[in-house]
TORKOL-4160 file (C-alpha; in steps of 0.2 Angstrom, whole numbers, padded with zeros to 4 digits, m for minus):
102
<pt num="1" X="m0282" Y="m0326" Z="0033"/>
<pt num="2" X="m0291" Y="m0315" Z="0021"/>
<pt num="3" X="m0308" Y="m0308" Z="0016"/>
<pt num="4" X="m0314" Y="m0301" Z="m0001"/>
<pt num="5" X="m0322" Y="m0285" Z="m0007"/>
<pt num="6" X="m0330" Y="m0286" Z="m0024"/>
<pt num="7" X="m0334" Y="m0269" Z="m0033"/>
<pt num="8" X="m0343" Y="m0267" Z="m0049"/>
<pt num="9" X="m0344" Y="m0251" Z="m0059"/>
<pt num="10" X="m0360" Y="m0250" Z="m0069"/>
<pt num="11" X="m0361" Y="m0237" Z="m0083"/>
<pt num="12" X="m0376" Y="m0225" Z="m0081"/>
<pt num="13" X="m0373" Y="m0208" Z="m0089"/>
<pt num="14" X="m0361" Y="m0196" Z="m0097"/>
<pt num="15" X="m0353" Y="m0194" Z="m0080"/>
<pt num="16" X="m0345" Y="m0211" Z="m0082"/>
<pt num="17" X="m0334" Y="m0204" Z="m0096"/>
<pt num="18" X="m0321" Y="m0198" Z="m0084"/>
<pt num="19" X="m0310" Y="m0213" Z="m0086"/>
<pt num="20" X="m0304" Y="m0225" Z="m0073"/>
<pt num="21" X="m0309" Y="m0222" Z="m0055"/>
<pt num="22" X="m0297" Y="m0225" Z="m0040"/>
<pt num="23" X="m0303" Y="m0237" Z="m0027"/>
<pt num="24" X="m0298" Y="m0232" Z="m0009"/>
<pt num="25" X="m0298" Y="m0244" Z="0005"/>
<pt num="26" X="m0295" Y="m0237" Z="0022"/>
<pt num="27" X="m0289" Y="m0221" Z="0013"/>
<pt num="28" X="m0276" Y="m0229" Z="0003"/>
<pt num="29" X="m0277" Y="m0233" Z="m0016"/>
<pt num="30" X="m0280" Y="m0252" Z="m0018"/>
<pt num="31" X="m0285" Y="m0252" Z="m0036"/>
<pt num="32" X="m0293" Y="m0243" Z="m0051"/>
<pt num="33" X="m0309" Y="m0248" Z="m0059"/>
<pt num="34" X="m0315" Y="m0244" Z="m0077"/>
<pt num="35" X="m0332" Y="m0243" Z="m0084"/>
<pt num="36" X="m0342" Y="m0259" Z="m0083"/>
<pt num="37" X="m0328" Y="m0268" Z="m0074"/>
<pt num="38" X="m0328" Y="m0278" Z="m0058"/>
<pt num="39" X="m0313" Y="m0279" Z="m0047"/>
<pt num="40" X="m0310" Y="m0291" Z="m0032"/>
<pt num="41" X="m0299" Y="m0285" Z="m0018"/>
<pt num="42" X="m0292" Y="m0295" Z="m0004"/>
<pt num="43" X="m0293" Y="m0287" Z="0013"/>
<pt num="44" X="m0289" Y="m0292" Z="0031"/>
<pt num="45" X="m0304" Y="m0296" Z="0042"/>
<pt num="46" X="m0310" Y="m0281" Z="0053"/>
<pt num="47" X="m0317" Y="m0264" Z="0051"/>
<pt num="48" X="m0313" Y="m0255" Z="0034"/>
<pt num="49" X="m0319" Y="m0240" Z="0024"/>
<pt num="50" X="m0322" Y="m0239" Z="0005"/>
<pt num="51" X="m0322" Y="m0224" Z="m0006"/>
<pt num="52" X="m0321" Y="m0221" Z="m0025"/>
<pt num="53" X="m0314" Y="m0205" Z="m0033"/>
<pt num="54" X="m0311" Y="m0198" Z="m0050"/>
<pt num="55" X="m0294" Y="m0192" Z="m0055"/>
<pt num="56" X="m0301" Y="m0174" Z="m0051"/>
<pt num="57" X="m0310" Y="m0169" Z="m0035"/>
<pt num="58" X="m0326" Y="m0179" Z="m0036"/>
<pt num="59" X="m0329" Y="m0194" Z="m0026"/>
<pt num="60" X="m0341" Y="m0206" Z="m0017"/>
<pt num="61" X="m0347" Y="m0205" Z="0001"/>
<pt num="62" X="m0336" Y="m0216" Z="0012"/>
<pt num="63" X="m0344" Y="m0232" Z="0017"/>
<pt num="64" X="m0339" Y="m0242" Z="0032"/>
<pt num="65" X="m0340" Y="m0260" Z="0034"/>
<pt num="66" X="m0334" Y="m0274" Z="0045"/>
<pt num="67" X="m0329" Y="m0290" Z="0037"/>
<pt num="68" X="m0325" Y="m0307" Z="0044"/>
<pt num="69" X="m0312" Y="m0320" Z="0039"/>
<pt num="70" X="m0318" Y="m0329" Z="0023"/>
<pt num="71" X="m0332" Y="m0317" Z="0020"/>
<pt num="72" X="m0336" Y="m0308" Z="0004"/>
<pt num="73" X="m0344" Y="m0291" Z="0002"/>
<pt num="74" X="m0351" Y="m0284" Z="m0014"/>
<pt num="75" X="m0353" Y="m0266" Z="m0019"/>
<pt num="76" X="m0357" Y="m0257" Z="m0035"/>
<pt num="77" X="m0354" Y="m0239" Z="m0040"/>
<pt num="78" X="m0359" Y="m0227" Z="m0054"/>
<pt num="79" X="m0359" Y="m0209" Z="m0059"/>
<pt num="80" X="m0374" Y="m0198" Z="m0053"/>
<pt num="81" X="m0390" Y="m0201" Z="m0063"/>
<pt num="82" X="m0400" Y="m0186" Z="m0058"/>
<pt num="83" X="m0396" Y="m0168" Z="m0063"/>
<pt num="84" X="m0400" Y="m0159" Z="m0047"/>
<pt num="85" X="m0387" Y="m0171" Z="m0038"/>
<pt num="86" X="m0374" Y="m0168" Z="m0052"/>
<pt num="87" X="m0376" Y="m0149" Z="m0049"/>
<pt num="88" X="m0375" Y="m0151" Z="m0030"/>
<pt num="89" X="m0359" Y="m0161" Z="m0032"/>
<pt num="90" X="m0350" Y="m0146" Z="m0037"/>
<pt num="91" X="m0352" Y="m0139" Z="m0020"/>
<pt num="92" X="m0352" Y="m0157" Z="m0011"/>
<pt num="93" X="m0340" Y="m0167" Z="m0022"/>
<pt num="94" X="m0345" Y="m0184" Z="m0013"/>
<pt num="95" X="m0362" Y="m0184" Z="m0022"/>
<pt num="96" X="m0354" Y="m0187" Z="m0039"/>
<pt num="97" X="m0352" Y="m0206" Z="m0037"/>
<pt num="98" X="m0365" Y="m0217" Z="m0030"/>
<pt num="99" X="m0358" Y="m0231" Z="m0020"/>
<pt num="100" X="m0369" Y="m0245" Z="m0012"/>
<pt num="101" X="m0367" Y="m0262" Z="m0005"/>
<pt num="102" X="m0377" Y="m0275" Z="m0014"/>
């Protein structure tokens, strides 16, 4: 059987001009996502992690979730909106992209 993760990338600032981002499920690239795009990814039921990263060094924090058979989880991501966090992301790269469950 299968479950589904739906991810939407919302545009928020000049940070989002970095092109397509990679979608990682359990550490492996599952897809890519462009500005203002939604992707739907099938996953097996169970415990998983989700992370988004740019083609460079920047990424989102890793999010863990447990999904049941037939269940659907929705997440959204966007580039950092606040200057202090943008600057902090040069030291801590996982602040660059915001990733939240809807």
